[in-house]
N, C-alpha and C positions, 0 to 999 in steps of 0.2 A: 674505304675497302675494293679494291681492283681486283677483277676477275679476267680469266683467260677468255676471251670473246669467242666460242664456238659458233659454226654454222647453225641454224634452227634445225636441219636434219640430224645431228648429232646431239641435241639435247633432248633428253628424254624424260627430266621431270619438270615442273613449273617452278620459276624462280619468282616467289613472293616477296613482296616489299619488307627490307629490314629496317632497322633503326635509321632515323635520318632519310628515309626514302618515301616517295610518295607515287602512285599511279597517276598518269595524266592521257588527255588525248590531244593529239598533234591538231591544232586549229589553223596554222597558217604556216607555209614554208617561205622564208626569207632569203634564202641563197645564201652561198658561202656555208653551207654546212650549220645553219641558224635556221631554228623554227622556234614559234611560238606554241606552248604548250598549255592547256587550261588543266591545272591540276585538282584530286580531289580534295584538297584542304581549300579550295575556292579562289584561288591564286594564280594569274597567269603569269607564267615566267618565259623569259627568254632563253631557249637551253641551245648548247650546242651539242652537235653528234661527235661522240669520242673518235680519234684518230683509226682506232683498231676497226671498230663499228664500222666508219663510213665506208670502208673498203669491201665489207662482207654482206652488208644488210641495207636495202633500200627502205627509206622511211616515206610515207606519204601522208595528205591531209586525212584523219580519222583514224590513223593508227593508234592503238593503245601502247603506251610507252610508261618504262620504269625511270622515274627522274631522281637524281641526288642533288638536292638543293646546294649551294656554294655557301660555304660557312660564312662569309661576308656578302651581304646583300641576297641573304637567303630567300627574301619575298620575291626578289624580281630576276634571279638567275640562278640556272643549275646544268647541269649535264645528264644527257641521255645517255643512261646504263643499259638498257635492253627494249626490244620491241617484240611484243605478243603476237602469236599468230593470230588469226581470226578463231578458232577453236579455243586457246587458251583466253582470248577475251570473252570468249562467252562462258567460259567456265566462272573466271574473275567475277562477272556481273551476276550471274547465278548464286554465285556463294558470298555474294555481296562486300565484296572487295572494292567493286567498282560501281558507285552509286550516281552514274550518269546517264 
């Protein structure tokens, strides 16, 4: 499910994880648009930052992101779909979407 990537200022509502998507926290930056993400399902995945997103949004260690696992190698690889702001991450924790 592809979405047009908007800047964070343009987004008024919060994007919640859909079917086949999980939340995660960025653990380590690997370079070349690759990161290690610890997901809420207990797995660590090597994720890549989508092309449209890497031109508009900076991702750092400790950021909360939305991950879409790949159809093959779904336990070890995925794509980062969205980065949540600090206020959005606090809301996700408060409403028990993010239990880390």
